[in-house]
N, C-alpha and C positions, 0 to 999 in steps of 0.2 A: 559207864558214865557216872562216876561217883559224884562229880561236881560239874554240872552242865555249864555254869557261868565260867568256871575256871577253864574248861575246855575251849569255850568260845574266846576267851580272852587270849589264850595261848595261840589260838588259830588266827589272831589279829582282827577280830570282830570289833565293831564300834562299841563305845560305852552305852549308847542308846539301845543297841541290840541286846547287850548283856543285862541291862537294867530291865528291859521288857521280859527277857527270859526268866529273870528272878521274880518278877511280878507274877507271871503265869504260874510258876512253880509254887508260889505261896497260895494261890487261889485254886489250884487244881487238886481236887480231892482224890483223883486216881493215883496220884504220886508217881505217875509214869514220867520218867525223865525224858523220854522221847517227845512228849507233848511240849515240854519247856524248850527242848532243843529246836523243835519245829517253829515255835514262836520266835525264837532268835533268828532263824533262817528267813522267816517271813519278813520280819522287821528289816533285815539286811537287804533282802531282795527289793523291798519298797524303796530303800534309800538308793539303790541302783537304778531306779526308774521303772521297775516291774510293778505291775498292778497286784500280782499274786505270786505265789511260789508253786511251780509245777513240780509235783513230786517225782515225776518221770525223769526230769532233768536235774534233780537236786544233786545227785551224786557227782555228776559231771561239773555242775556249777560250783559245788562246794567240796572240792577234792580233799581239803584239809581236815574234813571231818567225815568223809565218805565211808571210812572203815566201821563207823558206829551206826550207819544208817541201814535199816532193815529193807527187806524186799517190799515192793510197792503194796501188795495186798496186806501184808502184815502191818505195814505202816498205817494204811487207811483204817484197818480194823482197830488198832490201838488208839488212834485219834478219835474214832467214833465213840469209844468207851469213856471219853473225858467229858466232864460237864462244862469245860470252858471251850469246847469245839462244837459248833452247831452245824446244821444243814440249811437249806434254803428257807428263808423267812423265820428263822430262829435268831433271837438276839443274844448273841454270844461274842466274846472277844475275837474268836477265830471261826471262820466259816469254811467248811470242806465241801467241795462239790463232788458230784458222782464221777467226773472225769479226772479227779485227782489234783484239783487246784485248791490251794489254801490261801485265803484272803484274811486281812484285817477287816473287821466288820465294816468299817467306814468305806473302804475301797469296794468291797462287795456290793454295798448299797449303792454307791455312786455309779458303778458299771451297770447294775440292773436298771437304774433309773435312766441312764443315758440310752441303753438299748430299747427300753420301752418307749421312751419319748421319740426316738428316731423312727421306730416302727410305726408309731401313730401318725407322724407327720409325713413319712415317705409314702404312705398310701393315699394321701390326699392330693387331689388334682384341682387346681383353681381355674376359674373362668377367666379368660383374657380377651381382649379385643384383638382378634387375629388380624382384622383388616388394618388396623392401626399399626401393628407390628410388621405387616408386609410393607407398609409405607416406610417404616423406619429402616427396613433392610434394602430398600431400593437404592440408596446412595452408598451402601456398604459393599464395596468391590472386594471380592476375594482375591487374595494373593498367593493362593496355595492350590495345588492340584488335588483332586479328590475331595473328601469331606472336609468342609470348613468347620472344625469343631468349636471355634469360637462362637459361631452362630447357634450351633446346637446348644451350647452352654447358656446363651442368653435366653433362648426359648425355654430351656429347662428351668432357669431361675425365675421366669415369669409365670410358668405354669404349674410348678410344683411347690408345695409348702416346705419341702426340704430339699436342698440341692448342694452337691459337693463338686467343686471345680479344681482339679489338680493339674499342675503343669510345671515343668522345669523353668529355669531362667530364660526370660525373653520369649516365653510363649504367649504373652499378651494378656496376662491376668489383669493388670491395671487397666488396659483398654476395655476388657470386658466389664469391669466394675462401672466404668463411665457409660458404657452402652446399656447396662442393666438399669442404672439410675435414670438415664435419659428416657428409655423406653417406659419405665414405670411412671414417670412423671407425665407421659403423654397418654396414659391410659384414661379411661372414662372417669375413674375416681382416683386421683393421685393419692398414693399412700404416704403415710408418715414413715420416714426412712431413718435408720440409725446406722452409722459406720463405726466400726470398732476394730481393734487389733490387740494382741496380747501385750505388747510393749509400747511405751510412749514413742519410741523411735519408729516403730512400725506404723503406728497411728499417724505420725507426722508425714511419713512417706505416702500413706493412703490419702491424706488430706491434699498433698501436692499433686497426686494423680488426677484429682478432680478440680483443682484450684482455678483452672482457666475455663471452666465451663458454666453453664447456667445452673449447675448444681452446687455452686460454691457456698451457698447458704448452709449446706450440711457441714457439720463439725465432727470429724473423727475423733474418737476417744479410746483410751485404753479400756479393755474389758472390765478391769477392776473399777474404773471410774463409772463406766456405764451401768454397772451392776450395783454400785455404791458399796463396794467391798472396802472395809477399813479394819483398823485394830478393834474398833467398837462393834462393827458389823461384820464379823468373819464370813458369814454366809451371804452378805449383801442385803441391801435395803429392799430388793424386789424378790418376790416368789410367786407361787401359784395364786395366793390370795391377793397380792398386790403386784400384778405383772408390769412389765415395761410398757410404756404408752407408745408403742410403735407397731406398725403393720408389717414392716420389713426390717430385718437386721442383717446387715452384710459384714462378715468378719474376714479379714485378710490375715495372711501368715498363720493359717490354722494349724500348721504343723507344730507350733509352739504351745498349743492348748493341751494341758494335762487332763486326766479324767475327771478330777474334782471340779476344776474350773468349768469344764463342758457341762457337768451335772448342774452347777449353779446357773449357767447360762440357760440351759433348757428349761430349768425350773422356774426361770424368771420370765419366760415367754408366755403370752396369752395363747389360748388354744388356736386362734386364728392367725397368729403371727407366722410369717414365713422366715426361714433362716437360710442364708446363703453362706457357705464356707469356701474360702479360697486358700490355696497353698500348694506347696510342693511335697508330695507324700514320700519322695525319696530323700528329702533332707533330714537332718538331725531331728529327733523327736524332742518333746518338751523336757525342760530341766526336771520338772516333778514327774510323778508317776504317770505312765501311760503313753500310748502312741496312737491317739484317737484318729488322726487323719489317715495314718498308714492302715489302721484297722478298717476304716471306711472304704479305702481304695484296695482292699486285700483281694477282691474278686474282680474279674474282667467286666468291662462295661456291657450291660445288657439293656434291651429296649423292648417295650411291649408294642404290639400292633397299633394301639391307639395313639401312643406317643409318636411312633414312626409316621403315622398318617398326619398328625399335627405338624410335624417338622416339615414334611414334604409339601403340605398346603401352604405353609408360611414362606419357606425358603427354597423349596425345590430339591432339598437334599434328601437322598434316599438312604435310610439306615438299615443295617442288616438286623433281621429278627431271628432269634433262636428261642422258640418257646420253651424248650427243655432246659434252657440255662437261666430261666427267670429266678430272681431272688427278691428279697424284701427291698433291696436297694436298686432294683431295676428302675430305669428312668430318673434316678436321683443322683447318679455319679457320672461325671464326664472328665476324661483325661485329654488334655490338650497335647497335640502330636508335634506341631511345627515350632521350632525356635527361631525367632526373628532377630535374636541377638547374635546367634552363631550361624553362619552360612553352612550349607550342606558339606562343604569341604573344610570346614573350620577344625583344626587339630584340637582345640580345647573342647568343642562340642563332641568330637569323635572320642576324645579321652573320657569325657563324662559318661558316655554311653558304655565304653569298655570298663569303667570302674563299676557301674551299675551291674553289668553282667559278670563281674569278678573275673575278668580276663586279664590276668596279671601279665602274661607274656605281651599281649598287645599293648598294654599301658606302657611297659618298659620300652618297647620298640618305638612307640609314639613320642615319648618324652626324650628319647635318645636321638631321634632323627627329625624333629620338628623345628621349624623356624619360629613357632609361637611359644615353644616351651624350652626351658633349660633344666638340667638335672645335675645337681651336686651331691655326691654321696657323703662328703665330709662338710660339717658346718664351718662357715668362714664369715666373720663379721663384715669384711670387706664387700662381699657379694650382696649381703643383706642390706647394708647401708648405701650401697650404690644407687638404689632406687630413690633415694632421698636427696641426691646431690643437687638436682634442679631446685628443690625446695630450699635447701640450705643456702644456695646462691641468691635466691630471691630474698631471704631473711637478712642476709649480709648487706644487700643493697637497699634495704627498707623499701621494697616495692609496696604496692597497695595491698591492704588486708584482704580484699576479695581475691586478688591474684594469688596470694599466699595460700589462702584456704583451698581454692580450686586446685592449686598445684600439689599441696599436701594430700588432698583426697584422690589424686591420680594413682597413688601407690600405697600399698600396706603390707606389712609383715604379719602373717597369720600363724598362730602357734596352736598345737594340739593342747598344750598344758598351760595352766595358769602360773604354777610355781615349780621350782626345781630346775635342773639343767635343761637346756633347750626350750625354755618356757617364755611367756610373756614378760615375767619379772626379770629373768636374766638377760633377755634381749634389750629391754628398755635400759637396764643398768649399764650393759656394755656400750650401747650407743651414747648414753649420756657421759660415760667415763671417756669415751673416744672424743666427744665434742669438748670436754673439759680440758683434755690434753692439748687440744688445738686452740685453746683459749676462746672458744666461742661462747660457752655458757659459764655462769658463775656457780658458786656452791649454794646459791639460794634456791629454795623450793620453786620460786617462780622466776623465770627468765624469758627474755624476748625470744619467741619461736617455739617454746615448749608446747607440744600438742598434748591435749588432755581429753579424757573420756569420762563422761558423767557416770557415776556408779549407783546413783540413788535418785529416784523420781523426786522432782521438786515442782509441784503444780503452781506454786506462787510465782516462781521464776519461769515456768514453762520450759523447764529443762528436764530431760528424761534419760533413764538408764540407757547407755549406749550412744547418746549424743556426743559428737566430737567437736572440738574447737581449738582455738590456738591462744596462747598467752602472747599478746602483742603490745607494743607501745602505741599510745594514741597520739594525736597531733601535738599534744603537750609534753610528750615523752614519758607519760605515766603508763605503767603496766596495767592492762585489763584483760579479761577473757573475751574473746571475740568468737561469735558463732554465726554461721550462715543458716537462717531459718526462713523457710518460704521465700528463698531468693532475696532475703533482706538481712543485712549485717546487723547483729545485735551485740552491744557491748555490755558486759556485766562486771560490776566491781568484784575484785578478788575476794573481799570479805563476805560477799553474798553468794559465793559459789557453793553448791551442794557437794557432797562427797564426790571425789574424782580421782583419777590416776593418770600417769603418763601414758601416751598412746601411740609411740612409734610402732609397738606390736600390740595386737589384740588377739583374744582367743577366737578360734573358728566359731564357737558358739555365739559369741557376741557380733560376728560378722554377718550373721544370717540377715537376709534382706538387703544387704549393701552390695555395691558393685564398684570396682576399681578398674582403671585401664590396665594396671599391672599389679601383680601380687607375688610375694614369696611365701611358700608354705613350708614351715619348719616342723619336722616330726622328731620326737626323742630318739636316741640311739639304742634304747632298750625297749622291750615289749612292755605295753601298758594297756590296762583294761579300757582305757579311753579310745584306743585306736580301732577304727572299723571303716568300712567302705563308705558309710553314710557320712561320717566326719570328712573323709577325703573328698567325696563328691561335693559336699557343701562348700568345702574350701576352694576347689579349683573352679567351681562355677561362679565365684565372685569376680574372676578375671574376665575382662572384655577382649583384651588384645594380647597380653604377654603374661606368661606364667613361669615361675621358677619353683621347683621342688627341691628341698634339701632334706635328704633322707637316705640312709643306706639301703641297699637292695633287699636285704632280708626283712627289714622293718616294713618297707614298701609293699613287698609281696604279702606279708602277714596282714597288713592293714587292709589290702584289697580283698583278701580271702576271708576276712572276718565280717560277718554280718551281725549287727547289734539287734537281735531279735528280742524284743521286750515281751515278757510273758503277760498275757491278757486273755480274757475270755470273750471280749467284745466282738471280734470278728465272727466267732462261732455263734454267738447269740443272734447275729444279723444275717446269718447264712440262709 
């Protein structure tokens, strides 16, 4: 390794990774090029969403440089001899743990802080008015055989200082939020409650879920807004010295929370504040580093005898107790089992389970023989655009804006990739070119019927990243952007629109939390590091009634058989 930076550039590493490599090489007195190379690998791993570099997996992960990587024991020994590599509680650019994980100091610190804070909170049981909670449950009829996990989740959220509620689409997470809030407000001393979500769109959906209740005075916010994070306050306005003024913080879509944001959230909570996290641990992880929700749900649900007795006394539900299986997170994590969106015989529901279980043969059989799913092995614009025909017909006849928006929101094309062939950009371009050939749209940026997606939060306009709307003519024939927000139409001048893009197609990442009657999922025809079963599971569970998958068999099988396992030490720290 005569020139580590040159080696990484030749192997296709990013400029950031190469620059960090050069920085470490300049400051490493050991002059061991393996240390600089390790720094570059750690930097790249973080950019891929990992919290750290696992030395045991490095050769497989980085085959382009595997021939210069030493055996694990030698690698660790050489790293320990460098002054830029530290162990636990040492302030160094790189941190090496005993089990062979290498961190950038910031991420090591965030992960340790999250683990410590969760340990402290998960051991705390809160006093609740059990008789009042019994009364709350009297009118709540169970529609499931066996254990009603929704009720267990509500009891857990009221009695524990830290609670994680995970469940797939349609398992009733929004119903649980409302139940938790209503029960909290009926307790002897109603708490101060904050509602939050990682994105503006998710916060708006959370607000909608409680909008028609006695709790509508609560205002859901993005986590960044709740914590006061901005360009001037990167760590947020709240911390251990100035905690958030709430007794309960409820966060939806927690799968999108990265390790650093979770660290900021926990740091901003007062010691007595309870935290409730909701989300789908099987969905795609956060865009930034970490997979916090997946790590928290890494172990099976376990319950203590005291919690089981409390649940039985309040609801009559009997939980299984396994004393030998107790962990730090016992009584703190519940996984919802029943989907109310997908019936037991739903092909889409069965397909989701088969993808989760990596059963490629079962997936292919289902999509080949189902009335709910269609499979095309070759991309065809006509099949992708067919789902929009009802929308195009409405636009041509100038029907009501509300009807146009609702019809457009009934179908969406979801792509694995943002750019390149078979991507969001290419599909949007092809559809607009097709419309232009048929004389439906002009060559202008804005035209009647153009769907748009906001790509940058604008708090002044109350438009958030992921919000979709339509460019429509108003009663005077003037073009404006039209959004349906809280069941109310909002017209926005084109000159006041924040950054946005055409939205016939959207990425699967951007679709998280949304649902449509029908979707088309488009995968690239070549293998890509983005393809994994979590991505496909997230995509197909956006559909309520009809699903079309456009992908060749080889890519589909590879996607189903690939699990995106993000490297992290959090699950082990909480074991």
